[in-house]
KELUMKOL-67640 format. One record per residue: residue number from 1; x, y, z of N, C-alpha, C, O in turn; residue in three letters. Coordinates in steps of 0.2 Angstrom, whole numbers. Layout:
// residues N
+-----+-------+-------+-------+-------+-------+-------+-------+-------+-------+-------+-------+-------+---------+
| num |  n.xx |  n.yy |  n.zz | ca.xx | ca.yy | ca.zz |  c.xx |  c.yy |  c.zz |  o.xx |  o.yy |  o.zz | residuo |
+-----+-------+-------+-------+-------+-------+-------+-------+-------+-------+-------+-------+-------+---------+
| NUM |     X |     Y |     Z |     X |     Y |     Z |     X |     Y |     Z |     X |     Y |     Z |     ALA |
...
+-----+-------+-------+-------+-------+-------+-------+-------+-------+-------+-------+-------+-------+---------+
END
This chain:
// residues 113
+-----+-------+-------+-------+-------+-------+-------+-------+-------+-------+-------+-------+-------+---------+
| num |  n.xx |  n.yy |  n.zz | ca.xx | ca.yy | ca.zz |  c.xx |  c.yy |  c.zz |  o.xx |  o.yy |  o.zz | residuo |
+-----+-------+-------+-------+-------+-------+-------+-------+-------+-------+-------+-------+-------+---------+
|   1 |   450 |   594 |   653 |   446 |   589 |   655 |   448 |   587 |   662 |   454 |   588 |   664 |     UNK |
|   2 |   442 |   585 |   666 |   442 |   581 |   672 |   448 |   575 |   672 |   448 |   571 |   667 |     UNK |
|   3 |   452 |   575 |   677 |   458 |   570 |   677 |   455 |   562 |   677 |   458 |   558 |   674 |     UNK |
|   4 |   449 |   562 |   680 |   446 |   555 |   682 |   443 |   553 |   673 |   444 |   547 |   671 |     UNK |
|   5 |   441 |   558 |   670 |   438 |   556 |   663 |   443 |   555 |   657 |   442 |   552 |   652 |     UNK |
|   6 |   449 |   558 |   659 |   456 |   558 |   655 |   457 |   550 |   656 |   458 |   546 |   651 |     UNK |
|   7 |   458 |   548 |   663 |   460 |   541 |   664 |   456 |   537 |   662 |   458 |   531 |   660 |     UNK |
|   8 |   450 |   537 |   662 |   445 |   533 |   659 |   444 |   532 |   652 |   443 |   526 |   650 |     UNK |
|   9 |   446 |   537 |   648 |   447 |   537 |   641 |   453 |   533 |   639 |   453 |   529 |   635 |     UNK |
|  10 |   459 |   535 |   643 |   465 |   529 |   642 |   464 |   523 |   643 |   467 |   519 |   640 |     UNK |
|  11 |   459 |   522 |   648 |   459 |   514 |   649 |   454 |   510 |   645 |   453 |   504 |   644 |     UNK |
|  12 |   450 |   515 |   641 |   446 |   512 |   636 |   450 |   509 |   630 |   449 |   504 |   627 |     UNK |
|  13 |   456 |   513 |   629 |   461 |   511 |   624 |   467 |   507 |   626 |   471 |   505 |   621 |     UNK |
|  14 |   467 |   505 |   632 |   472 |   501 |   634 |   469 |   495 |   639 |   471 |   493 |   645 |     UNK |
|  15 |   463 |   492 |   635 |   460 |   485 |   639 |   464 |   480 |   639 |   468 |   479 |   635 |     UNK |
|  16 |   464 |   476 |   644 |   468 |   469 |   643 |   464 |   465 |   638 |   459 |   467 |   636 |     UNK |
|  17 |   466 |   459 |   637 |   464 |   454 |   633 |   457 |   452 |   636 |   452 |   451 |   632 |     UNK |
|  18 |   457 |   450 |   642 |   451 |   449 |   645 |   445 |   453 |   645 |   440 |   452 |   643 |     UNK |
|  19 |   448 |   460 |   646 |   443 |   465 |   645 |   440 |   465 |   638 |   434 |   463 |   638 |     UNK |
|  20 |   444 |   466 |   633 |   442 |   466 |   627 |   436 |   461 |   625 |   431 |   461 |   622 |     UNK |
|  21 |   439 |   455 |   627 |   435 |   449 |   625 |   426 |   450 |   628 |   421 |   449 |   625 |     UNK |
|  22 |   428 |   451 |   634 |   420 |   453 |   638 |   418 |   458 |   634 |   414 |   456 |   630 |     UNK |
|  23 |   421 |   465 |   633 |   418 |   470 |   630 |   414 |   468 |   624 |   408 |   469 |   623 |     UNK |
|  24 |   418 |   463 |   618 |   415 |   460 |   612 |   408 |   458 |   614 |   404 |   459 |   610 |     UNK |
|  25 |   407 |   455 |   619 |   400 |   452 |   621 |   396 |   457 |   623 |   390 |   456 |   621 |     UNK |
|  26 |   397 |   461 |   627 |   393 |   466 |   630 |   391 |   472 |   627 |   386 |   475 |   629 |     UNK |
|  27 |   395 |   475 |   621 |   394 |   480 |   619 |   389 |   481 |   614 |   386 |   476 |   612 |     UNK |
|  28 |   386 |   487 |   612 |   381 |   488 |   607 |   375 |   484 |   608 |   371 |   482 |   604 |     UNK |
|  29 |   374 |   483 |   615 |   368 |   479 |   616 |   367 |   473 |   614 |   361 |   471 |   613 |     UNK |
|  30 |   373 |   469 |   612 |   373 |   463 |   611 |   371 |   457 |   615 |   370 |   451 |   613 |     UNK |
|  31 |   373 |   460 |   621 |   371 |   455 |   626 |   363 |   454 |   628 |   361 |   457 |   633 |     UNK |
|  32 |   359 |   452 |   625 |   353 |   451 |   627 |   349 |   457 |   626 |   343 |   457 |   628 |     UNK |
|  33 |   352 |   462 |   622 |   348 |   469 |   621 |   350 |   473 |   629 |   347 |   478 |   631 |     UNK |
|  34 |   355 |   472 |   631 |   357 |   476 |   636 |   362 |   480 |   636 |   366 |   479 |   632 |     UNK |
|  35 |   362 |   486 |   640 |   367 |   492 |   639 |   371 |   492 |   644 |   369 |   494 |   650 |     UNK |
|  36 |   377 |   491 |   641 |   383 |   491 |   647 |   388 |   497 |   645 |   389 |   498 |   639 |     UNK |
|  37 |   392 |   499 |   648 |   396 |   505 |   647 |   403 |   503 |   649 |   404 |   499 |   654 |     UNK |
|  38 |   408 |   505 |   646 |   414 |   502 |   649 |   420 |   507 |   652 |   420 |   513 |   650 |     UNK |
|  39 |   424 |   506 |   657 |   428 |   511 |   660 |   425 |   517 |   661 |   426 |   522 |   658 |     UNK |
|  40 |   420 |   517 |   665 |   416 |   522 |   668 |   416 |   525 |   675 |   415 |   522 |   680 |     UNK |
|  41 |   417 |   531 |   674 |   418 |   534 |   682 |   411 |   533 |   686 |   406 |   534 |   684 |     UNK |
|  42 |   412 |   532 |   692 |   406 |   532 |   697 |   411 |   535 |   703 |   416 |   533 |   704 |     UNK |
|  43 |   407 |   540 |   706 |   410 |   543 |   712 |   418 |   545 |   711 |   419 |   548 |   706 |     UNK |
|  44 |   423 |   542 |   715 |   429 |   543 |   714 |   433 |   538 |   710 |   439 |   538 |   708 |     UNK |
|  45 |   429 |   533 |   709 |   432 |   526 |   706 |   430 |   526 |   698 |   426 |   530 |   695 |     UNK |
|  46 |   433 |   522 |   695 |   432 |   520 |   687 |   432 |   512 |   687 |   436 |   508 |   688 |     UNK |
|  47 |   425 |   510 |   685 |   423 |   504 |   684 |   424 |   500 |   678 |   423 |   504 |   672 |     UNK |
|  48 |   427 |   494 |   677 |   428 |   491 |   670 |   421 |   491 |   666 |   421 |   494 |   661 |     UNK |
|  49 |   415 |   489 |   669 |   409 |   488 |   665 |   403 |   490 |   669 |   403 |   487 |   675 |     UNK |
|  50 |   398 |   494 |   667 |   393 |   494 |   673 |   387 |   493 |   667 |   387 |   494 |   661 |     UNK |
|  51 |   381 |   491 |   672 |   374 |   492 |   668 |   370 |   496 |   672 |   368 |   493 |   677 |     UNK |
|  52 |   369 |   502 |   672 |   366 |   507 |   676 |   358 |   504 |   678 |   355 |   505 |   683 |     UNK |
|  53 |   356 |   502 |   673 |   349 |   500 |   675 |   348 |   494 |   680 |   343 |   494 |   683 |     UNK |
|  54 |   352 |   490 |   679 |   352 |   483 |   684 |   357 |   486 |   690 |   357 |   482 |   695 |     UNK |
|  55 |   361 |   492 |   689 |   365 |   494 |   695 |   369 |   488 |   696 |   370 |   485 |   702 |     UNK |
|  56 |   373 |   485 |   690 |   377 |   480 |   691 |   383 |   482 |   688 |   384 |   484 |   682 |     UNK |
|  57 |   389 |   481 |   692 |   397 |   482 |   690 |   400 |   475 |   688 |   398 |   469 |   692 |     UNK |
|  58 |   404 |   476 |   683 |   408 |   469 |   682 |   415 |   471 |   681 |   417 |   475 |   676 |     UNK |
|  59 |   420 |   468 |   686 |   426 |   469 |   686 |   430 |   463 |   682 |   429 |   457 |   683 |     UNK |
|  60 |   435 |   465 |   678 |   440 |   460 |   676 |   446 |   460 |   679 |   450 |   465 |   678 |     UNK |
|  61 |   448 |   455 |   683 |   454 |   457 |   688 |   459 |   452 |   686 |   457 |   447 |   684 |     UNK |
|  62 |   466 |   455 |   686 |   472 |   450 |   687 |   475 |   449 |   694 |   472 |   451 |   699 |     UNK |
|  63 |   480 |   447 |   693 |   483 |   446 |   700 |   485 |   451 |   705 |   485 |   450 |   711 |     UNK |
|  64 |   486 |   457 |   701 |   487 |   464 |   706 |   481 |   464 |   710 |   481 |   466 |   716 |     UNK |
|  65 |   475 |   462 |   708 |   469 |   464 |   713 |   469 |   459 |   719 |   465 |   460 |   723 |     UNK |
|  66 |   473 |   453 |   719 |   471 |   448 |   724 |   473 |   451 |   731 |   478 |   453 |   732 |     UNK |
|  67 |   468 |   451 |   735 |   469 |   452 |   743 |   470 |   461 |   742 |   473 |   464 |   746 |     UNK |
|  68 |   467 |   465 |   738 |   469 |   471 |   738 |   465 |   475 |   742 |   459 |   475 |   740 |     UNK |
|  69 |   467 |   479 |   747 |   463 |   482 |   752 |   459 |   489 |   749 |   454 |   491 |   751 |     UNK |
|  70 |   463 |   493 |   744 |   460 |   496 |   739 |   454 |   494 |   736 |   449 |   497 |   737 |     UNK |
|  71 |   454 |   488 |   733 |   448 |   485 |   730 |   442 |   485 |   736 |   436 |   486 |   734 |     UNK |
|  72 |   444 |   483 |   742 |   440 |   480 |   746 |   435 |   488 |   749 |   429 |   488 |   750 |     UNK |
|  73 |   439 |   493 |   750 |   436 |   500 |   751 |   431 |   502 |   745 |   425 |   504 |   746 |     UNK |
|  74 |   435 |   502 |   740 |   431 |   503 |   734 |   423 |   499 |   733 |   418 |   502 |   732 |     UNK |
|  75 |   425 |   493 |   734 |   418 |   488 |   733 |   413 |   491 |   738 |   408 |   493 |   736 |     UNK |
|  76 |   415 |   491 |   745 |   410 |   494 |   750 |   407 |   499 |   748 |   401 |   499 |   748 |     UNK |
|  77 |   410 |   505 |   745 |   408 |   510 |   744 |   403 |   510 |   738 |   398 |   513 |   738 |     UNK |
|  78 |   405 |   506 |   733 |   399 |   505 |   727 |   395 |   502 |   729 |   390 |   503 |   726 |     UNK |
|  79 |   395 |   497 |   733 |   389 |   493 |   736 |   385 |   497 |   740 |   379 |   498 |   739 |     UNK |
|  80 |   388 |   501 |   744 |   383 |   506 |   748 |   379 |   511 |   743 |   373 |   513 |   745 |     UNK |
|  81 |   380 |   512 |   737 |   377 |   515 |   732 |   372 |   511 |   729 |   368 |   514 |   725 |     UNK |
|  82 |   372 |   504 |   730 |   366 |   500 |   727 |   369 |   497 |   722 |   365 |   496 |   718 |     UNK |
|  83 |   375 |   496 |   720 |   377 |   492 |   716 |   379 |   485 |   716 |   383 |   484 |   721 |     UNK |
|  84 |   378 |   480 |   713 |   381 |   473 |   714 |   387 |   473 |   710 |   388 |   476 |   705 |     UNK |
|  85 |   392 |   469 |   714 |   399 |   469 |   710 |   400 |   462 |   708 |   399 |   457 |   712 |     UNK |
|  86 |   402 |   461 |   702 |   404 |   455 |   701 |   412 |   455 |   697 |   413 |   457 |   692 |     UNK |
|  87 |   416 |   451 |   702 |   423 |   450 |   700 |   424 |   445 |   697 |   422 |   440 |   700 |     UNK |
|  88 |   428 |   444 |   691 |   431 |   438 |   687 |   437 |   437 |   686 |   439 |   443 |   684 |     UNK |
|  89 |   441 |   433 |   687 |   448 |   433 |   686 |   449 |   434 |   679 |   445 |   431 |   675 |     UNK |
|  90 |   454 |   437 |   675 |   455 |   438 |   669 |   455 |   430 |   665 |   453 |   429 |   660 |     UNK |
|  91 |   458 |   426 |   668 |   459 |   419 |   665 |   453 |   414 |   666 |   452 |   409 |   663 |     UNK |
|  92 |   448 |   417 |   671 |   441 |   414 |   670 |   438 |   417 |   664 |   435 |   412 |   660 |     UNK |
|  93 |   438 |   422 |   662 |   435 |   427 |   657 |   438 |   424 |   650 |   435 |   423 |   645 |     UNK |
|  94 |   444 |   422 |   650 |   448 |   420 |   643 |   447 |   412 |   643 |   448 |   409 |   637 |     UNK |
|  95 |   446 |   408 |   647 |   445 |   401 |   647 |   438 |   398 |   648 |   436 |   393 |   645 |     UNK |
|  96 |   433 |   402 |   652 |   426 |   400 |   654 |   422 |   406 |   652 |   418 |   408 |   657 |     UNK |
|  97 |   423 |   410 |   645 |   418 |   414 |   643 |   411 |   414 |   644 |   407 |   418 |   646 |     UNK |
|  98 |   409 |   407 |   642 |   401 |   406 |   642 |   399 |   405 |   651 |   394 |   408 |   653 |     UNK |
|  99 |   403 |   402 |   654 |   401 |   403 |   662 |   400 |   410 |   663 |   394 |   412 |   665 |     UNK |
| 100 |   406 |   414 |   663 |   406 |   421 |   664 |   399 |   425 |   662 |   395 |   428 |   665 |     UNK |
| 101 |   398 |   423 |   656 |   393 |   427 |   652 |   386 |   424 |   656 |   381 |   428 |   657 |     UNK |
| 102 |   386 |   418 |   657 |   380 |   416 |   661 |   378 |   418 |   667 |   372 |   419 |   669 |     UNK |
| 103 |   384 |   419 |   671 |   383 |   423 |   677 |   381 |   430 |   678 |   376 |   431 |   682 |     UNK |
| 104 |   384 |   434 |   672 |   382 |   440 |   671 |   375 |   441 |   669 |   372 |   446 |   671 |     UNK |
| 105 |   373 |   437 |   666 |   366 |   436 |   663 |   361 |   435 |   669 |   356 |   439 |   669 |     UNK |
| 106 |   363 |   431 |   673 |   358 |   430 |   680 |   357 |   435 |   683 |   351 |   436 |   686 |     UNK |
| 107 |   364 |   440 |   684 |   364 |   444 |   689 |   359 |   452 |   686 |   357 |   456 |   689 |     UNK |
| 108 |   360 |   452 |   679 |   355 |   456 |   676 |   348 |   455 |   676 |   345 |   460 |   678 |     UNK |
| 109 |   346 |   448 |   675 |   339 |   446 |   676 |   337 |   447 |   683 |   331 |   450 |   684 |     UNK |
| 110 |   342 |   444 |   689 |   340 |   445 |   695 |   340 |   451 |   698 |   338 |   452 |   704 |     UNK |
| 111 |   342 |   457 |   694 |   342 |   465 |   696 |   335 |   468 |   694 |   334 |   474 |   696 |     UNK |
| 112 |   331 |   464 |   691 |   324 |   466 |   689 |   325 |   469 |   682 |   323 |   475 |   680 |     UNK |
| 113 |   329 |   466 |   679 |   328 |   468 |   671 |   326 |   463 |   667 |   325 |   463 |   661 |     UNK |
+-----+-------+-------+-------+-------+-------+-------+-------+-------+-------+-------+-------+-------+---------+
END
């Protein structure tokens, strides 16, 4: 099996509390009938969540991502592929879930969905 696919499968089983909470809202087209995937390989990267129709990527970040040069390079490449990236801190997902979901919904609608 491809190394990247193996890592993505592992990440699906090792989600953070914030990722799990967000996935409960996004999975199985529960989120306004929209289709999201989790821990999805795109190019050389694995993204937390993606909506391919809206070309929207959602990242749930902990403190290890603050001012991370790798993330900046990754984000530039993904944006160059036509994706919009939304990054949310884990604590915001856990404490302000409805506001995070509202922002995701606005982005999906704004991307022509």
